[in-house]
NUKOLVEX-813644 format. One record per atom (N, C-alpha, C): x, y, z. Coordinates in steps of 0.2 Angstrom, whole numbers, plus 2048, in hexadecimal, padded with zeros to 3 digits. Layout:
N
XYZ ...
# end
This chain:
322
7D284F7FB 7D48507F2 7D38487F1 7D08457EC 7D183F7EA 7D583D7E2 7DA83D7E3 7DF83B7DE 7DB8387D6 7DC83D7D4 7D983C7CB 7DE8387C7 7DB8357C2 7E18317C1 7E58347BB 7E483B7B9 7E98407B5 7EE8407BC 7EE8427C1 7F28437C5 7F683D7C8 7F38397C8 7F78317CA 7FB8307C7 7F88307C0 7FB82C7B8 8038337B9 80283A7B9 80883C7BA 80C83B7BF 80B83A7C6 80F8397CB 8138317CB 81082D7C6 8148267C5 8158257C0 81482B7BA 8178277B4 8158237AF 80E8237B2 80C81D7AC 8078207A8 80481B7A3 7FF81C79E 7FB81D79E 7F582279B 7F082379E 7EC81F79E 7E68207A4 7E38177A6 7DC81B7A6 7D88167A1 7D08187A0 7CD8167A6 7C881A7A9 7C38187AE 7BD8117AB 7BC80D7AD 7BB8087A8 7B28077AC 7AD8067AA 7A98067AE 7A98017B0 7A37FC7B7 7A27F67BA 79D7F27B6 79E7EC7B8 7997E77B4 7987E17BB 7947E07BA 7917DA7C1 78F7D47BA 7937D07B8 7927CA7B5 7907C57B9 78D7C17B7 78C7BA7B9 78F7B77B9 7927B27BE 7987AC7BD 7977A77BD 7967A17B9 7987987BC 7997967C0 7A179A7BF 7A67967C6 7A57997CC 7A57967D4 7A57997D8 7AB7957DD 7AC7997E2 7B27987E6 7AF7907EB 7B378B7EC 7AD7847EE 7B17837F6 7B57887F8 7B77877FF 7BA78D801 7BD78E806 7BF796808 7C679A803 7C679F802 7C77A27FE 7D07A5803 7D67A1800 7DC7A5804 7DE7AC804 7DC7B1808 7DB7B8806 7E37BB809 7E87B9806 7EF7BA806 7F27C3808 7F47C480D 7F67CA80E 7FD7CB80E 7FE7D0809 8067D0809 80B7D5810 8087D3816 80A7D9819 8067D5822 80B7D7826 80A7D582C 8027D882F 8007D5835 7FB7D7837 7FA7DF83A 7F57E383B 7F77EA83C 7F77EE838 7FA7ED831 7FC7F382D 7F77F5828 7F97F9823 7F47FB820 7F17F681A 7F67F1819 7F17ED813 7EE7E6816 7F07E681E 7ED7E2823 7E67E4824 7E57E9826 7DD7EF826 7D97EB821 7DE7EF81A 7D87EF816 7D67E9815 7D97E4814 7D77DE813 7D37DB818 7D27DB81F 7CF7D9821 7C67DF822 7C97E581E 7C27E981D 7BE7E6818 7C17E5813 7BF7E280C 7BB7DC80F 7BE7D6813 7BB7D0815 7B47D1818 7B37D681C 7AE7D8821 7A97DA81B 7AA7DE815 7A77E0812 7A57DA80E 7A67D880C 7A67D1809 79F7CE80C 7A17CB814 79E7CA816 7987CC819 7987D281A 7927D681C 78C7D7816 7907D6810 78A7D780A 7897CF808 78C7C980A 78B7C4808 78C7C2801 7927C47FE 7967C67F7 7997BF7F6 79B7BB7FA 79E7B57FA 79A7AF7FB 79B7A97F7 7977A37FB 79D7A07FE 7A37A17FF 7A77A0803 7AB7A4806 7B07A580C 7B07AA80F 7B87AB80D 7B97B380E 7C27B480C 7C57B3814 7CA7AF813 7CE7AF819 7D37B3819 7D67B781C 7DA7BB81E 7E07B781F 7E77B881B 7EB7B481D 7F27B881E 7F57BA823 7FA7C0823 8017BC821 8047BE81C 8097BA819 8107C0819 8127C481C 8177CB81C 81F7C781B 8217C281C 8267C281C 82B7C2816 8317C4818 8357C5812 8347CC80D 8317D1810 82D7D780E 8267D5807 8237CF80C 81F7CD806 8227C7800 8277C4802 82A7C07FF 8267BA7FF 8257BA805 8207B4807 81A7B2804 8167B7804 8117B8801 80F7B57FA 8147B77F6 8157B87EF 8187B17EE 81C7AD7F2 81E7A67F2 8187A27F1 8147A57F6 80F7A17F7 8097A27F2 8077A67EF 8037A67E8 8057A47E4 80C7A57E3 8107A07DC 80F7997DD 80F7957E4 81178F7E6 80978A7E5 8047917E8 7FE78D7EA 7FA7887E3 7F77807E8 7F677D7E4 7EE77F7E1 7EC7847E5 7E57857E2 7E478D7E1 7E778F7DA 7E87967D8 7DE7997DA 7DB7957D8 7D47997D9 7D179B7DF 7D47987E3 7D379A7E9 7D879D7EE 7DE79F7EA 7E27A37ED 7E27AD7EA 7E17B07EE 7E27B87EF 7E67BB7F2 7E97C27F0 7EF7C57F3 7EC7CC7F5 7EC7CE7FA 7EC7D67FB 7F37D97FB 7F57DE7F6 7FC7E17F3 7FD7E97F7 8037E87F5 8067F07F8 80B7EE7F2 8127F57F3 8147F67EE 81A7F07EE 81A7ED7F6 81F7E87F4 81F7E47EF 8187E47EC 8187DF7E6 81C7E07E1 81E7E67E1 8237E67DB 82A7E97DE 82B7E97E4 8327EC7E5 8337E47E8 8327E07EB 8337D97EE 8367D67EA 8347D37E3 8347CF7DE 83C7D37DB 83C7DB7D9 8417DD7D9 8497DE7DC 8487DE7E3 84D7DC7E7 84F7D77E9 8497D17E8 84D7C97E8 84A7C87E2 84E7C77DD 84E7C27D8 84D7BC7D9 8517BB7DE 8517B37DD 84B7AF7E0 8467B37E1 8407B17E3 83E7AD7DC 83E7B17D6 83B7AE7D0 8357B07CF 8347B57D2 82C7B77D1 82B7BF7CC 8257BA7C8 8247C07C2 81D7C17C2 81D7CA7C3 8167CA7C6 8127CA7C1 8157CA7BA 80F7CA7B6 80C7C47B6 80E7BE7B7 80B7B97B7 8047B67BA 8037BC7C2 8007BD7C6 7F87C17C4 7F37C07C5 7EE7C07C3 7E97C77C4 7E77CC7C2 7E67D27C3 7DF7D17C6 7DD7D57CB 7D77D47CB 7D27DB7CD 7D77E07D3 7D27E47D5 7D87EB7D8 7D77F27D5 7DC7F67D8 7D57FA7DD 7D77FA7E4 7D17FD7E8 7D68047EA 7DB8067E8 7DD80D7EA 7E480D7EA 7E68147EA 7ED8157ED 7EB8187F5 7F28177F8 7F48197FF 7F981D7FF 7F9824801 7FD82A800 801827808 808829809 80C828810 80B82F812 80C831819 80F83681C 814834822 81983B823 81D83B828 81B83B82F 81A838835 81A83883A 81D83A83F 81C83B845 82183D84A 81C83C850 82083B856 81A83A85D 81C840860 815843862 81584C866 81984D86B 81C84886D 81F848871 82684A86F 82884986B 82E84B867 830853868 829855866 82785D866 828861860 82785C85C 82A85E855 822860850 82186584E 81B86784C 81986A843 82186B842 82286A83A 827869837 827868831 82C86482F 83286682E 83486F82C 83886F82E 83D86F836 83786F83A 83C86D842 83E865840 83A86283E 83C85A83D 84385C83A 84385F834 84A85F830 84F861835 85086883A 85386983F 855865842 850861846 85185A84B 856855849 854853842 85984D83F 85E84E83F 86085583B 86785883B 86B85A840 86885B846 86A85D84C 86E856851 86885084D 86B84A852 86D844852 871843855 87783D852 875836850 86F836851 86B82F850 86583084F 861832849 85A833849 85882B847 85282984A 85082284B 849821847 84981F842 84581F83D 84181783E 83B81583D 83780D83C 83580D835 834807833 83280682D 8317FD82B 82D7FC825 82C7F6824 8317F0820 8377F581F 83E7F081E 83F7F5818 8477F4817 84B7F7810 8487F5809 8477FA807 8447F8800 83C7F7800 8387F9805 8327FA806 82F7FF804 82A801803 826808800 82980E807 82880B80E 82B811810 831816813 83580F810 83C80F810 840814809 83B812804 83C8187FE 83B81D7FE 83581F805 833826804 839829808 83A82680F 840829810 84882980F 84782480B 84F825807 84F82A802 84882E7FF 8488327FB 8488397FF 844839804 84683E809 84B84080C 85083C80C 85783C810 85B83E80A 85983C805 85E83F801 85D8477FF 8578497FF 85484E7FE 856855800 856851809 85885780E 85E855810 86485080D 86A84D812 86984D819 86484881B 86384581F 86683D820 86983E826 86C83882C 86683582F 86582F82C 85F82B831 860824830 860823837 86081D838 859818838 85A812835 853810832 852809834 84E806839 84C7FF83D 8447FD839 8467F6836 8407F2833 83D7F0838 8377F0836 8317EB83A 82D7E6836 8297E3838 8247DF834 8207E1831 81D7E9832 8187EB82E 8177F2831 8127F482C 8127FB82F 80D7FB837 80A7F883A 8057F6840 80B7F7846 8107F1846 8157F3848 8197FA84A 81B7FD845 81E803843 81A809845 813807847 81180E848 80F80C852 810808853 810805858 81480885E 81C80785A 82180785D 82281085C 820814857 82281A859 81B81D85E 81581985F 81481C865 81681986B 81981686D 81D813872 823816871 82581A86D 82C82086E 83181C86E 833816869 837811868 83A814861 83981785E 83C81B859 83982185A 83B826853 83B82F854 83683084E 83582C848 83282E844 83082983F 82882783B 829824836 826826831 82582382C 81F822824 81C81F824 817820825 81081B828 80B81F823 80681A820 7FF81B81C 7FB81D821 7F6823820 7F3824825 7F0821829 7EC81B825 7E781582A 7EC813830 7F381082E 7F780F832 7F8815839 7F6818837 7F981F83C 7F2823841 7EE82183E 7E682383F 7E5825845 7E581F84A 7E281D852 7E8821855 7EE820852 7F3826858 7F282E855 7F282F850 7F083684E 7E9839851 7E2835850 7DD837854 7DD83985D 7E383485E 7E3833868 7E883B868 7EC83C862 7F1842865 7F6841865 7F883A867 800838865 80483985F 80083A859 80583C853 804842850 80A84384D 80984A849 80D84B844 80784A83D 80984B836 80B84F834 813850831 817854830 817855827 816850824 81884F81C 81484C81B 81084E814 80E84880E 810849809 80F840809 81583F801 80F83E7FC 80B8417FC 8058437F6 8058477F2 8028477ED 80384B7E7 7FE8527E9 7FA8537EF 7F88597F1 7F58587F9 7F485C7FD 7F185C802 7EC857804 7EB853809 7E684F80A 7E185380E 7DA85180D 7D585480E 7D5851818 7D884C818 7D784C820 7DD84D825 7E184F821 7E8853823 7E985B81F 7E485F81F 7E586681B 7ED86B81D 7ED86A824 7F486C825 7FC869826 7F9865821 801861821 80486281A 80B86681A 80B866811 80D85F80E 80E85F808 81185A803 81985C802 81B855800 822856800 82385D7F8 81F85C7F3 81E8607EF 81F8697F0 81C86A7F7 81C8707FB 8248717FB 82686C7FD 82B86F7FF 83286E7FA 83186D7F4 83686F7ED 8368687EB 8338637EC 83785B7EA 8318587E5 8328597E1 82C8557DC 82C84D7DD 82984C7E3 8288457E4 8228427E9 82083C7E7 81A83B7EB 81A8337E9 8168307EF 8168297EE 8128247F1 80D8227EE 80881F7F2 8088177F0 8058147F5 80580C7F6 7FF8097F2 8018067EE 7FB8017EA 7F77FF7F0 7F07FC7EE 7EC7F97F3 7E87F67EE 7EB7EF7EC 7E77EB7E7 7E87E37E8 7E07E07E6 7E27D87E6 7E47D77E0 7E87D07E1 7E97CE7DB 7E87C57DB 7E77C17D8 7E77BA7D9 7ED7B77D5 7ED7B17D7 7F27AA7D6 7F47AB7CE 7FB7AA7CE 7FD7A87C8 7F87A17C6 7F67A17BF 7F379B7BE 7EA79A7C0 7E77A07C1 7E07A17C4 7DD7A17BD 7D779E7BE 7D579B7B8 7D27A27B8 7CF7A47B0 7CB7AA7AE 7C57AA7B2 7C17A57B3 7BB7A47B5 7BB7A77BD 7C07A57C0 7C17A77C7 7C47AE7C7 7C67B17C3 7CA7B77C3 7C17BC7C2 7BF7BA7BD 7BA7BF7BB 7B57BD7C3 7B47B87C5 7B17BA7CC 7B17BC7D0 7BB7BD7D1 7BB7C17D7 7BC7C87D6 7BD7CC7CE 7BB7D37CC 7B67D57CE 7AF7CF7CD 7A87D27CE 7A87D37D6 7AD7D07DA 7AB7CF7E1 7AE7D67E3 7B47D77E1 7B57DD7E2 7B47E37DE 7B17E47D9 7AD7E97D6 7AA7EC7DC 7A57E57DE 79F7E87E1 7A17EC7E8 7A67E87EB 7AA7EB7F3 7AC7F47F0 7AF7F37E9 7B37FA7E9 7AD7FE7E9 7A87FD7E5 7A08007E4 79C8037EA 79D8007EF 79A7FF7F6 7998047FA 7968077FE 79680E800 79C80D806 79D806808 7A280580E 7A980680C 7A9803807 7AF805802 7B180A800 7AC8107FE 7AE8167FD 7AD81B803 7AB818807 7AC81D810 7B381B813 7B5811812 7BC812813 7C381780F 7C181680A 7C681B805 7C5823806 7C0825808 7C182C809 7C382D813 7C1828819 7C382881E 7CA82781F 7CC82381B 7D482081C 7DA822818 7D8828814 7DC82D80F 7DC82880A 7DB825807 7DD820800 7DA8247FA 7DC8257F6 7D98277EF 7D88227EB 7D08237EA 7CF81E7E4 7D381B7DE 7D38167DA 7D88147D4 7D680E7D3 7D080F7CF 7CE8097CB 7D08067C5 7D28017C4 7D57FC7BC 7D27F77BC 7D17F77B4 7CF7F07B3 7D57EC7B1 7D57E67B0 7DA7E07AF 7E17E27AB 7DE7E37A5 7E67E77A1 7E87ED7A5 7E37F37A8 7E97FA7AB 7EB7F67B0 7EA7F17B3 7ED7EF7B8 7F67ED7B7 7F37EA7B1 7FB7E67AE 7FF7EE7AD 7FA7F17A8 8007F77A6 8037FA7AE 7FF7FB7B1 8017FF7B7 8077FC7BB 8077F37BB 80B7EF7BE 8107F07BB 8127F17B2 8187F57B0 81C7FA7B2 8177FF7B2 81B8067B3 81D8067BB 81A8027BF 81C8027C8 8227FE7C5 8237F97C2 8297F57C3 82F7FB7C0 82E7FF7BB 8358037BA 8348077BE 82F80B7C1 8308107C6 83480F7CD 8328087CF 8368057D4 83E8037D3 83D8017CC 8437FE7CB 8498067CE 84780B7CB 8488137CB 84B8137D2 8468157D4 8468147DD 84B8137E1 84A80A7DF 8508067E0 8568067E1 8578097DB 85E80A7DA 85F8107DB 85D8157DC 85E81C7E0 86081A7E7 85D8157E8 85E8137F1 8648107F1 86780C7EB 86D8077EB 86C7FF7EB 8658017EA 8627F97EA 8637F77E1 
# end
């Protein structure tokens, strides 16, 4: 099922967002050197996978006169990336692949002095749901069995990408909803989290489908619960949190933003570039294969979305005691 605007706006408490038509204007401005394609996470996670796929589509279709150069800066829950963009000496050649730490990290680390509204909206490429996973060797096949195991275990260990990060928000909500005592171990990125679940160093994770897909397809991971509005086509037998009586869903934004101070000419160049990528058969197939939901927005809609997400994540972090 593809998340509709109505469904997603209801989920996130945002105002209605009108789907806009795509245009492909000619631009006088073009990059004069390689483009710093900063990734707000470590290698192997969902954001990293998406950035490198976007790069591959741009290269395959010869859409840029200068290459996109992936640059992982996941330190400090993405603070490293935000600081890099805010301080870049060349905003016209610096863009960022974001996730929800774009909202949470400035809220949790106010000393950074990051105002996300100074960044330049480029493209919302989709939204990514979360799934609760366990290793098959745990012998857990349903969410009810998971609850029984956690409550009967003296120290149930889950891994994630850090306190205040997307997965920790989901785990905190689940823990509160079902009165669970879970030990949380932070990692540098979603790829490392999935690898340690595969190695049975931790007992469960909340990962995006793309991060766990290979292990799921090999039979190592068992999906137990989806934090989407409705069941996902790729996992039709996996119930949602809403089916368990709790009106909660959570999606990770997959977006591209530009550095503060980017010229409007450069911004329009990148919007045209990522519109072409979004419309491509390759990206549409990627959305389907990786269980992402499409959610295109123009620049004004993205800024409005940022505002609603800051409000929502302020509430979610406050509920966690952050």
